[in-house]
N, C-alpha and C positions, 0 to 999 in steps of 0.2 A: 404319564403327560409330558408333553414337551417343555424344555426349558425355551427362555426367550430367545437365545441364540439358537438352539435348534430349530424353534419356530420360524424366525425369519430368514433363517438358510433355507429350509423347505420351502417356504413361501416365496423367496426368489427365485429359486430354482424351478417351479411350478410356473411362475410368471416368465421364465427365460424359454420356458416348452414352448409357448404360443408365439407364431410367427406372425408379428405386427409391423415388418418391415413397411414404410411409407416411402412412396407408394408402392401398392396400393393402401396401406393402411390395414384394412380389416381388423379392426380391434375387437369387435361383437364378442368372440368365444371368450377373450381375456376377460373382457369387462363383465361378460354374464357369469363366469367363474367368481369375479370378486364380489358380482352383487349377492349372490348367492350365500357365501361366506359372511356377507355384512348382515344380510337380512336373517342368518341364522342365531345372530348376536344382537338383535331387536333393534338394528338401526333402520331409519326409514330410506330407502333406497328408491330412486328415481334414474331412468337415462334419457339421454336426450341426442337424436342421430341429426348431424349436419348433413349426412349425405348415408344412402343405403350400407349398412354393414359397418358405421362410423360412430358407434355413440360416446357420449361423455357421460360417466357416471358421477351421481351426487348423491351421497348418503350420510346421514344427519344422526349421530346420536344426542338424544334429546337429554338436556339439562333440567334441574328445577329451580332455577334461581332467574335473576333478572340481568346477569351479565351478557354482554354481546358473544356471540360465537365464536372461537378460534377455529380457523381455517388452514387444513393442509392441504395443499396441491400439488400436481405434478402431471406427467403424461405417460402414456403407454404404449405410444407407438415409438419406432426406433428408424435409425436411417439403415439403407440398404449395406450388405455387407462389403460393398466394395471390391474392386478389379484383383486385388492379392487374394491369393490362396490360404485361408485360414489352417493353422497347426492344430487348432482345439474347434472340436464341433459347437457350432455357433449357439444351437439351441438345446444342449444336453444339459448344463448347468454342470459343469466337469469343476471339479474341486481338486486342486494342488494345492497342499499347505495350506497357506492362508488367502489364497487366490480363488474365487470364484470367476469362471470364465462362461462368456455369451455375449451374445448381442442385445445390450441394453442393460449388461451388468451394473455399469456405473450411470449410464445415459438412460431410462434412469429408472429401471424395474427395480433395482437395490431400495432406492429411495421410497418408492410406492409400496413396497414390503414394508418396509422399517414404519411409515406413517398407519398403515394398516394394522401391524401388530401392534402398534401404541395404541392405535384407538381401541382395540379388542382387550387390552388392558384396563384403558378407561371404564369400558362398560361394564367391568368387575364391581365398578365402585355407583353406588345408588344415589348419593349426596352432592352429584356435581352441580354445581351452581352457573354453569352453562353449557351451551351446545358445544358440541364437536363435529364439524364439518369438513367433510374428503370430498376433493372434486379431484377427478382423476379423467383427465383431457386425452382426447381422440386428437390426431392431427397437428400436434405441436411442432414437429421438425419442419412443417412447409408454411409456417406461419400463424401459430397459434387460432388454428382453424375450429377447433372443439369449443374451446375457452370462448371464441368470438361468438360463436353462435347462441353459447349459454348464454353470455353478456345479453345477448339481444331479445332473449325471450322475459317477458315482464314476470315479477314475482318469484322467478325461480333461485336465483342465488340469495335475496334477501338481504340480510346484514351481517358484518362481520367487524370484530374488534380488533382482531388480528391475522396476519396471514405467513403462513411459512410455506415456501415454496421448496421441494425437498431435491432439486437441482443437484448435481455431484460438487460439492466445495470440499472434501475430505473433512467432513464434520467443522468445518470453520464457518465463522458469520461472516456474511455480507449484506449489506443494507439497500443495495439497489442494483442495477444494470443499466448500461447504455440502451439506446434505443436506437432501431433499426431502419434506415432508409434505403431500399432498394430501389434503382432507377434503371430505365432502359433508355439510352441514348442513340436516336437513329439519323442517319445522314442520306440523303437520297441523290442520285445522278441519273445519268441516261447511259443505256447500255450502248457498245457500238462493238465491232470488230477490233480485237487485241492490235491487229498490224495497223489501225486507223486510229489509234485515240483520240485525235482532235473532232471525231464525229460525233464523240459523246461526251460525257460529263462523269470522272472517276468519282465514285462516293467515298472511297478509302481516303483520298488526301483530306478531307474535311475531317474524317473521323480521326485521323493519326494528328493534325493539329488540335483537335479538343482533347485528345489523351495526354499530348505534352502540357497543355494549359492545366489539364485536372493534376499532374503531376508535382505542381507548384502552388496549386491556389489554395488562398486563405479563407476556410470556412466560415469565419466569423463567430463561432463559438465560445464564449469565456470560458477557460478552465473552471471545472468543478472540483469542490474541494475531496469529493470521495470518488467521482466517478473519472475523473483527471479528462482529458482533450477528447475531442471528436476526430474521428478519423476517415480517411476516403482510400477505397482500394478499387482500382481496376480490376474486376475479376473476368471479364468474357470480352473478347473482341473478335468480331466473325464479319467478312465482308467478301463478296464476290462469289461466283459458281465454276468459272473455268479460267486456267490461267492466258486465254485468248480472246477472253472477252472482258470488256472495260465493265466494271461492276457498277449496278445501278442503284445498290443499297449495302450500307454499313450499320452493324448494331455495337453497342458497347452498353454492357451491365456493369453499374459501379454500386458499391456496397460502402453506404455511409454509416458509421456509429457515431449515433449523437449523445449529447448530455443536454441538461437543461439550459434554458437561455435565449432560444432560438425556435423559431418553429418551422416546420418541413416546408411549408408554404414560402416561407422566407429564403430557404436556404436554395428551394428549386427558384426562385426568381432570380437569386445570386448567380445561379447556373447558366441561366438563360443569357443574362448580362453578360456574362464572363466568355461564354462559346458562341455567342451569336445566333443570329436567323438559321444558319445552315443545320443547325442542331436542333431537333424535336427530341423533348424529354416527357417521358411518361412514369408514371410511379408504377411498381411493381407490389412493394410492401412498404407499409409505414408505422412503425410500432413505435409508442412515445417511451423515452427514459423512464425508470422508476428509481427514487432516491427517497429514502428515509431518514430523517434527521437521525445520525448517531446518539445525539443525546436524548433521544424518546425514552421514557422511562422502562417500556416493555424491552425496547432493544438493549439497555443496558441491564436489565434482570436476565435476559439471555446470556449477555457477554459474561456477568457473573457466575451463570450456571456452568457456562464453558470454562470459563477460568479456573473454578473450583475443580472440574473434573481434572483438568489438563495441568492445574499447578502454575498455568503461563497465563499473561494477559490476552484478552482475546479482543484485541481493536477490530472494530467495523471496518470492511472495505467495502469497494463496487466491482462489478464483472464486466467484461466487455461485451459478453453475449447474451444475447435476449433470452426469455422465459415466459411461462404463462401469465408472469405478475404484470406484463406489459399490456394484458388485458383487463386481468383480476383486479389488479390493485385499484385502477379507474371505475371497475365497475362495481366497488366496493367503496367506493368516494374517497379515494386516497387513504385507505386503510394503512397503519404501519406493517411495513412488509419486512421480510428478511428472507433470506435465500440460505438454506442449510441443509447439506445432503450429504451419505455417506459414499457416493461415488467419489472417483477419483477425474478430474476433468480433465486431466491429460491423456485419458484412455477412451473419452469420447469420441465416437466416430471412426475408431481405429481397428485394425485387423485384432484379432485374439484379444477384444476387450477384456477386463477384467474388474471386478472391486476385490476389496480387501473385505473377508468374512469379519473379522473385529470389528471394522467400522460399523456393519451391519447393525450387530447387536449395540453397539456404543450408540449409534443413531435412534435406537428404540428407547434406551434409558433417557436420553437427552432429550426425545419427543414427549415421554412421559413426564418428566421432571417438569418441562416447560406447561403441558397441560394440566399437570397438578395443580401446580399455582395458579394458574388461570383460573381454574375450575373451585378454587378454594379449598381444597382437599388438603 
């Protein structure tokens, strides 16, 4: 019989062997493997596709009490490999010392493996006073599509009393993350020959003015005690087709990371007023921030578990990037939410991605202790 350390390492390596790069995603083979594994341990398992070959898995380990379920969640898709040549084979699960390499090792197949192994450990106890729910989503990297589809289906998720998102945090505790508002800004002109610019209207000039205004704009969000301040980044600017044509269109994509205290609609209205009528604004992605009160009793209990294991205080913090909690937390009626996983956030989306093997087994032990206390064992 494998030890917990061997089990979570082996499972992570197996998950890394599935190419779930998004786009196109194609998470089905990986999800089917996990579904079979969990069904064999008496979990109730269902999958829900938001498009062909893109299923999200929901697995429930039934308890015998009246406590609300504890949900563990994360995603099985990964980002592309990037343009740089990898030194490590991205789907082999290569081990080098304490490092396990592969696309998704940190973000976040290691976290999924730790959740599954912990849930399998809990299945060995018959007197659990609550359900353990696993939500393993497709399509997170492109805007939480799998979780959003799940949340749109009546009666699928049900209730939960607590939510653990296993995104990479080096097994440190976070109680929320900023929201995400991605916007496309468009300016229009009239094309003409580049030698006769007076015959046209150049769309790049108002776009350039807009970018300069965005550089110094005050977004109006109040600073949040855990999540900090809202931010804005101009990520894309494109316009024109040839050097000798007056451009008739220019596009700007901006990435706003939001905090509580202001709605996306208010922010868009503020941008319209600031940038003027020459700039059309359309929303690409809109995900709300997530922020659980650090004084929440369960959050304090998890903080104490981590502090006991590390011998150091574990003050709750907030993250700048979004997770499936942006969809699942409101779907569970604003349930207390923590983000806690074994991966290394600084390795996410990078060449030669890795996680530390020691953190994988540590995460299993942390999750199991959280579940044990939740289930009154």
